[in-house]
N, C-alpha and C positions, 0 to 999 in steps of 0.2 A: 504494500500500500504506500501511496505517496503521502507526503506531509500536507498536501493541499486538501481542500474540503472534499473533492471527489477523487476517486482513483485515477491512475493514468492508463489503465487497461493495456498491459503489455500483450502484444500479439503472440499467439501460440497456435500451432497447427495440429498437435496430436495430444492424446491423453486427456486427463482431467483438466477442465478449464475452470480456474478459480474465479471468484467474484471480481478480482482486480485484473483479470486477464480477458482476452477476447480472441475469437476467430477472426479471419479477414472480414472486412466490413460487410461484404455481400452475404457471407455465410451467417454472420451475426444477425443481419436483418432477417434472413430466412428463419433463424431460430426464434426471433420475435414473432414472426407470422405464425410459426408452429404453436407458440404459447397462446396466441389469440385463438387459433383453431381449437386447441385443447379445452379452453375454458368457454368457448362460444356457446355450445349446447346448453350448459348449465346457466350461464349468465343470461341467456335469452329465455330459458325455461322458467327461471326464478321469477322475473317480472311478469311473465304470462300467467303464472299461477296466482299472482297477487293482483292482477289487473293493471299493472303498470305498463308504460310505453317502452317496449324493448329497445327502440332506437335510442331513447334517452339513457336507458340503462347501460348500453354498450358505450355510448359517448362518455358517460360519467365514470365508467370503469377505466377507460383510457386516461382520463384526466386524473382520476384517483391514483392510478398506478404511477404517473409522473410525479404527483404530489408526494406519494410515499417514497419514491426514489430520492427526492430532494430532502425530505425530513430525515431519512436514514443515511444521508450523505453518500448514496450509491453503494452502500456496504451490504445490503440485505437483498438477495435475489428473490423477488416476489411479484406476482401479479394480483391485483385486487379486482374481484368480480362479485356478482350478486350473491349474498349470503342466504342460504335456505333456512337459516335459523329464524328469519323474520316472517316466514310464511304463516305460521300459526297465529302469532300475536297480531299481525296485520289483518288477518281474516277476522279475528275476534274484535279488533278495534274498529273495523269498518263494516262489520256485518256482511262480509263479502263471501259469497258461496259459489258464484258462477265463474269458474276458472276459464281462462283464455278469452274473457270479455273485459271491456274497460271497467275499472272500479270507480263508481261515481263518488266515492268518499276518499279518493286517494290523497287529497290534501291533508286530511286528518292524520293519515298514516305517516305522511311526510314530516309532520311536526314531531311525532314520536321518534322518527329516525334521526332527525337533527339533534334532539336532546340525547338520544342514545350515543350518537357520535361525540357529543361534548363530554358526556360521562366517561366514555372510553378514553378520550384524549386526556382528561384529568387524571385518570388512573395511570396512564402512561407517564404523565409528569411525575407522579409519586414514585413510580418504579425508577425513572431516570435519576431522580435526586436522592431517593432513599435506598436504592439498591434492589436486587432481585431476590434476596433471601426469603422474604415473606411470600412472594409468589411461588418460589420453589417449594416451600412448605405446604402451601395451599394446593398447588397443582404439581405434584412430583411426577416423574416419568411414567409410573404405572397409570396415573390419571390421564395425562396428556396423550399417551400412546393409545389408550382406550378411546378417547374422544376422537382422535384422528382416524382410527380404524372405523369407528362408528359412522363417521361422515361418509366414508366409502360404502359401508354396508347399508346404511340408511337409504342411500341413493340407488341401491341395487334394483329395487322395484322400478324406479324410473328408467334405468338402463335397459331392462328386459321388457318394459311395457310394450314396445313395438312388436316384440315377438309374438304377443298374444293376438295381434290383429289378424294375422294369417300365417300359414305355414311358409308361404313364399317370403314374407318379411323376415321370418325367423332364419331361413336359409341365407338370405342376403346379409343379415346381421352377422351370421357366422362367417360368411365370405369376407366381410370386413375385418373381423378378428383375425382370420388367417392371413389376410394381406398385411396387417400391421405386424403380426408375429413373424411372418416370413421376412419382412423388411428388417425387423430387429435382429433376426438370427443370421439371415443369409446376405443382407445388405453389407456394403463396405463403405468406409470413409464417411462422407457427409450424408450419403443416402441413409446409413444406419442412424446417424445423429438426428435426422429429420424423419424418424420412423412414423410418427403420428401423421404428419402432413403428407408424406409420400404414400403411406398406407391408405389414407383417406382419398387421395387423388386416384390411386390405382383402383380402389373399390368403387369410386364414383364412375370411372370410365367403364369398368366391367358391368356395373349396374345399367348404364346407358346402353351398352351392347346387348346385354341379356334381356332387358325389359323393353327399351324403346325400339331396338332393331329386331331382336328375335322374338319378343313377346312372351318370354318365359314368365309364368306366374301371373300374367295379366288376365283380367276378366273376373266377373263376379263382384259382389259388394265388398268383399275383403281381399280382392286381388291387389297385386303390387301396382303402385302408381307410377306412371311414366314421368321421367324428368321433364319438367315444364320450362321450356326456354322462353316462352312468351312473357312470363312475369319479369324476367331479367331484361328483355328488350324493351318492355313498356315502361320500366322504372326510370326516372330521371337520374342523371349523374350526380347532381348536387341538390340538397334540400336541407333546410333547418328544421330539426325535430321540435315538436311542441313541448315547451317547458311548463312546469306547474309549480306554483308557490305553496309552501306549507301553511297549514292552519294548526295552531298550538292548542290542542284540547287536552285537558288534565287527565281524563280517563285513558285516552289513547297513549299519553306519555307514560302513565303508570304501567300500561300493558307492554309497551315496546322498549322503554329505556333499559329494563333489566337484561335485555339481550346483550348488553355490553359485556357481561360476565362470560357468555358463551363465545363472543368474538375474541375475548382474551384467551380463552382455552384453545380456540382454533389457531390463533396466532402463535401462542406458546408452543403448541404441537407442531406447527409449521417450522418454527425456529429450531426445535429439537430434531425434527426430521432432517432438515438440511444440514444441521450441525453434525449429525451422525453420518450423513452421506459424504460430507466434505472433510470430516475430521477436523473441524474448526469451531471454536467456541463462539457462539453468537450472543451469549448473555450480555456483553457490553452494549449491544444494540437493541436490547429488548424494550427499553423505555421509548426509544425513538420509533421502533416498529409499532408499538401501541399508539403513540401520538400520531404517527402518519396515517394509520388505519382509521383512527378516530376522526381526524380532520377530513379524510376522504369520505367517510360515512356521512358526516354532517354536511359537507359540501354537496354530496350527491342528493341527500334528502332535501336540501334547500332549493334545488333546481328540478326536482321531479324524478330522481333516480332512486334505486333501491339501496338499502344498507349494503356495504361491501365488506369483504374479508379477504385475507391472504388465501389464495386459491390452492387447494390441495391437488387439483388437476395438474397444476404446474409442477408440484412436487413429483408427480408421476413422470412427467416429461424429463425433469432433471435427473430423476433416478435412473432412467434408461439411457440418457444421452451423456451424462457426466459433464454437462455444460452448465456452470453456475454463474456465468458472466452477467453482472447486473446491467451491462450495456444492452444486452438482448431485450431486457424489459423496457428500456427506453423506446426501442423500435416497436415493441409490442403495444405500448401505450399510444404512440403516434398512430400506428395502424388502426387501433381500436377507435381513435378519435375520427380518423378518416371514414371508417365504417359508419360511425354515428352521423356523419354529415353526407353520406352517399347512399341514397336509397337503392341505386343500381347495384353497388357492391354488396350492400346488405341483402338485396333480393337474390344475388348470386349465391351467397352463403346460405341464406334461408331456404334456397331451392335444393340444397344438398338432400338427397333422398333420406327420409326418416330412418330406414333400416341401416343406412351407412352411419348416420350420427349415433344410432343405437349401438352399433358395433364398436364405434370409437368410445362410447360411454362405458361399455362393458370393460374394455381394457383400462381406461383411465381410472374409473371408479375402483376397479380391482387393485390398481397400483396404489391408490390412496389407502385402502385397507391394509395392504402390505407395508406401506410406509409407517403406519401406526405400530405394527408389530416390530418393525425395525427399530423404532424408538425404544421398545422394551429390550431388544437384543443389545443395542449399542450402549444402553445405560445399565445393562446387566441386572434387570429387574428380577428379583428372586421369587419365583412362583412356588417355592417350597414353603413360603410364609403364607399362612392362610389369609391374612388381610389383603395382600396383593392379589392372591388368586380370586377371592370373592369379589373384590372391586372390579377387576377386569371382566370376570364372568358375567356379573350382573349388568355392567355397563354395556357390554357387547349385545346381550340379548334384548335389553330394554331399547337400545338404539336401533338395532337391526329390525326389531319388531315394530318400531315406530310407536311405542307406547306414549300416550298423551295423558296429561293430568289437567283437571279443571278445578280452578279455585275461583268460585263465583263465576263471573263472565270471562275470566282469564283462562286461556288454554295454552299450556306449554307442550310443544310438540316433542317428537321422539328424540331429536338431537339435544333439545333443551333439557328434557327429563334425564337423559343419559349424562349430560355435562354436570348439572347441579347434583344429580344423584351420586355421581362418582366423587365429587368434591366432598359432599356431606358424609357419604359412607366411609370414605378413606379417613376423614378426620375422626369419625366415631370409632372405627375399628382400631385405629392407632392408639386409642386410649388404653385398650387392653391387649395390644399386640404382643407384648412380652409374655403375658400369661397365656394367651390363646395359642401362640406359636411355640 
């Protein structure tokens, strides 16, 4: 690292690429595109499930990523995208039940998201100036590893949802998985490093060949849908998305603001995951990471976007490519902003066949779950101790099963129940850990 505010990014062509290193600029830019592709499905799905404008969400995810990069001084490799932890609280705060349609009370939810971001930022300030020891005690590796794994497992149903539409879709999803896996194993050089992007492009081309040209699996109410080029050609190149201002409602704030704790657990798990993968201590940047994510969440909510979080999908990309250069995320942020302002490019990506996106999701969400387990391995979590074993076991099942809890009108979704449950259960069991173990 240089003594300047940002790294100098020494050029490197082979092996592990550290945060302060980079590939040649063209390849680094392509890595940024791959990170956007990896998070695109979830970042678009999140706002759709809450009734938000997905174009605004992708725009604010790009801006938030650049803001995070500045606050962390370019030291933490991360992309910020829509957090699924907000779905339940936003639905409760706005009485929203019709997914994939505009939410008429979105302004009320935005006020809660802004406050959540401010709370998150203030907690980051505390960590930055008071140290990380209290966070480490509250969320040790057994907890954060379980929370990261749960994020992947909780999204498993989303990933395989498309396979239930038809047997043709299921086969094309598996075709995509094979394309990505083959790229990862048999590809060489930059092809292997861009395995998600290359696998997606290859699967899309095969899908067009099999469905549009040969007609395999087409027909019937649940048949495969042909790639629609008309939506891309009809969309304009440039357009400003519709922004929405927040409304600060007390009840909505009480429902949404506590999600800051879940975002901290997600971010902490992200830092631990990349620390283990890189073999580098990221604790000195923990406070900055919280502050950057908090500011990005508040800013996103202020203009009509969803709450954002460090994206576990991108952990999966880094895990298989071994490229941790933070400069790649600058390109990713810029590319996402361009997508937000370009309905044509957005239409192109949105037109990627659902089974192909489903196959990508299977791989990426699975890599997230494995990243959580890797946190346990790297931190040598001792599962011969009953308190660790029970915390991990209960957290995984509660999160994977998407268990929800209702407290009055407040609904805490599966990821939230798993996160708070892991923290509380660990603290309780530690009281008698010596006697129990």
